C-alpha positions in Angstrom: 0.0 0.0 0.0 1.4 3.4 -1.0 1.6 6.1 1.6 0.1 9.4 0.7 2.0 12.7 1.0 4.4 14.5 -1.1 7.0 15.8 1.4 9.7 15.5 -1.2 7.9 17.7 -3.8 10.4 18.9 -6.3 13.5 17.7 -4.3 16.3 16.5 -6.5 17.4 13.0 -5.3 20.3 11.0 -6.6 19.9 7.2 -6.3 23.1 5.2 -6.8 22.1 1.6 -7.2 23.6 -1.1 -9.5 20.6 -3.5 -9.3 18.0 -2.4 -11.9 15.0 -3.8 -10.0 16.0 -2.0 -6.8 16.7 1.2 -8.7 13.3 1.2 -10.4 11.6 0.4 -7.1 13.3 3.4 -5.4 12.5 5.6 -8.4 8.8 4.7 -8.1 8.7 5.2 -4.3 10.5 8.5 -4.5 8.4 9.6 -7.3 5.3 8.8 -5.2 6.7 11.1 -2.6 7.2 14.0 -5.1 10.9 13.7 -5.7 12.7 14.4 -9.0 14.9 11.3 -9.2 18.2 10.9 -11.1 20.0 7.5 -10.9 23.4 6.2 -11.5 24.5 2.5 -11.7 28.3 3.0 -11.4 30.7 5.1 -9.3 31.8 6.9 -12.5 28.2 7.7 -13.4 27.4 8.9 -9.9 30.4 11.3 -9.8 29.4 12.6 -13.3 25.9 13.2 -12.0 27.2 15.2 -9.1 29.4 17.2 -11.4 26.4 18.0 -13.6 24.1 19.0 -10.7 24.5 18.5 -7.0 21.4 16.8 -5.6 19.6 17.9 -2.4 19.5 14.3 -1.2 21.2 11.0 -2.0 20.4 7.3 -1.5 23.6 5.3 -2.0 24.0 1.5 -2.2 27.2 0.8 -0.2 28.5 -1.8 -2.8 28.3 -0.7 -6.4 29.6 -3.3 -8.8 32.1 -4.6 -6.2 33.3 -1.1 -5.4 32.5 0.8 -2.2 30.4 4.0 -2.6 32.5 6.1 -0.2 34.2 8.3 -2.8 30.8 9.5 -3.9 29.7 9.8 -0.3 32.8 12.0 0.4 31.8 14.5 -2.3 28.2 14.6 -1.2 29.0 14.9 2.5 31.5 17.8 1.8 28.7 19.6 0.0 26.3 19.1 2.9 24.0 16.7 1.0 22.0 14.4 3.3 22.8 10.8 2.6 20.9 7.6 3.2 23.0 4.4 2.7 21.2 1.3 1.4 22.7 -2.1 2.1 21.9 -5.7 2.9 24.4 -5.6 5.8 22.8 -2.8 7.8 25.2 -0.6 9.9 27.8 -3.4 9.7 28.3 -2.5 6.1 29.5 1.0 6.8 32.9 2.2 7.7 32.8 3.8 11.2 33.1 7.4 9.9 29.8 7.0 8.1 27.8 5.7 11.1 26.2 9.0 11.8 24.2 8.7 8.5 20.9 7.0 8.0 21.0 3.4 6.9 18.1 1.6 5.0 18.6 -2.1 5.3 17.6 -4.2 2.2 15.0 -5.4 1.7 12.9 -2.4 2.6 9.5 -1.1 1.9 8.1 2.4 1.3 7.4 2.9 5.1 11.0 2.2 5.9 12.2 4.5 3.1 9.9 7.3 4.2 11.1 6.9 7.8 14.8 7.1 6.7 14.1 10.1 4.5 12.2 11.9 7.3 15.2 11.2 9.7 17.8 12.9 7.4 15.5 15.8 6.3 14.4 17.0 9.8 
């Protein structure tokens, strides 16, 4: 069941996810919340997306094609962009320096996504 509400109206959100199904699911959920979603499936594409336009919020899969997402997270964090990490490993999948950021454990649903987004946007 979809939650109503568009608390992300017009907000630019970058989703970095290498699994197409998960990326499409996130795009649908974020779109339902009013976000303008851009996605990248590789570290190179994510860095290029940031260079083209800094997002207002980012959802980052911790492991992208066998590479850690942390170079992208560094750039976003330096710019003050709120980050939600997505991972099947929960907080154990993060390096200690990233533990202050929200984590959305896979698999997740729209209620979990919404809660994580509200946490970083308050």
